[in-house]
N, C-alpha and C positions, 0 to 999 in steps of 0.2 A: 475543596468541595465544589466550588464554582466550576473548576476545570472538569470534574466528573459530569456535571450537568451539561456543559458545553459539548463534551465528547458524545454523550448520549443523544442530545438534540441533533447534532450534526450527523451522526450515524443514522438516525431515524430518517432525517430529511433526504440524505443521499441514497439510502437503501430503498426508500419507497419511490423515489424519482426514477423513471425509466425512460429511455429514448427508444421509440419504435422506429425500425428501419423499414423504409418502403422500397419499392422496386426501382426508383429513379436513382440517378448517379450523382445527385447533388452532394457537395462536400458536407453539408450539415447532417445528412443521413449516414455518413461514414464515421461520424464522431462516436467514440466509445468512452463512456464515463463510468468509473468504478470506485467505490469507497469501501473500506473494510475497518472494522473496529476489532481490536485484539485485546484480550484480557487474560492475564496469567499471573504467575508468581515466580519469584527467585527462591530456589531451595538452598538454604545454607548447608554447606558440606561439612562444617564443624560448628561447635557450640559458640565460639567467639564471633563467628560470621552472622549469627542470628541477630546481633545488635544492629547491624547495618541494614537489614531488611525490615522496613517499617510498614509497608503496604504493598498491595498487589500492583503489578505492572500493567499499565494501560497504554495502548497506542492506537493511533488513527492513521490510516493510509488513504490517500486520494490519488487516482490516476486518470489522466485525460489522454486519449490516444486517437489515432486516425487509422481506420481500416484501409488497406490497399485495395484498389479497384480493378486491377487486372490490365491496366494500360501498358505495363512493362512486362517483359518476359520473366523476370525474376519473381514477380508476384505469383505467377503459376507454379514456379519451381519450388517456392517456399510455402505454398498453400495459403496465400493471402494473409501475410502476417499483419499484426497491429503494431504501429510504431507510436511511441508517446512519451510523455513526461509525467513524473509522479512526485509526490511529497509524502514524507512520513514524519510524524511527531510521536515521541514516546517518553513517558515518565519512567524512570528506571527503578522505582521502588523506594528510593530515598533521595529527595532532591538536594539535601545538604551534602551528601557524600558522593553520589553518582551523577547528579545533575539531570538535565533533560537532553534528549537527542532530537535533532532536526536533520532531515536528510532530503536532498533533492536528487532525482535520478532520471536518467533516460532508460527506456525499456523497449523490448520487442517481445511480442507474444507470437508463437508459431504453433499452429494446430498440427499435431503429429498424427493423431488417430481419432476417429469419431465413429461411434455407432449410435443406436437409438438410446442405449442405457449407459454409455461410457464415452467420456471425452478425455483425451490426453493432450495437454498443452505444455509447451516448453517456453519458459520466460527467462530472458537474460536482462540483467540490470547493470548499469554503470552508475555508481553512487558518488555523491559529494556530501560528506557528513560533517556536522558541527555539533559538539557537545558543549552545553552551557552549564556552568556550576555557579551556585550562589556563594558557596564558601569552599575554597579548595585547600585551605590550610588544615591539613589533617595531622 
């Protein structure tokens, strides 16, 4: 229950905090911070699997990136990508069976297409994942 409150509080803080980007080229104005809260469920595909699913899956994702500034030719070629580092935590529905997932990753966001009403972004991530179990003797 305390983890749910921490997830919610952290998501609210990071979602309401925004960084405004000014016209100057200082590195602090190129920093991009993003956080996401995901909530879902595991759907058992057979009756005996419903025993393992005890609660909904909740995950939290935090990304910190640096927007390229156009000082190099490849910045223009790839439409000023964002390069950064991210962290994901996820409870997988049953801590005793599935455990928790922690992932640290490098990512790049590339803007492919943008109009007034539509934005298409391509993101590539390179992950390092660790699963922690409280009890793995099944």
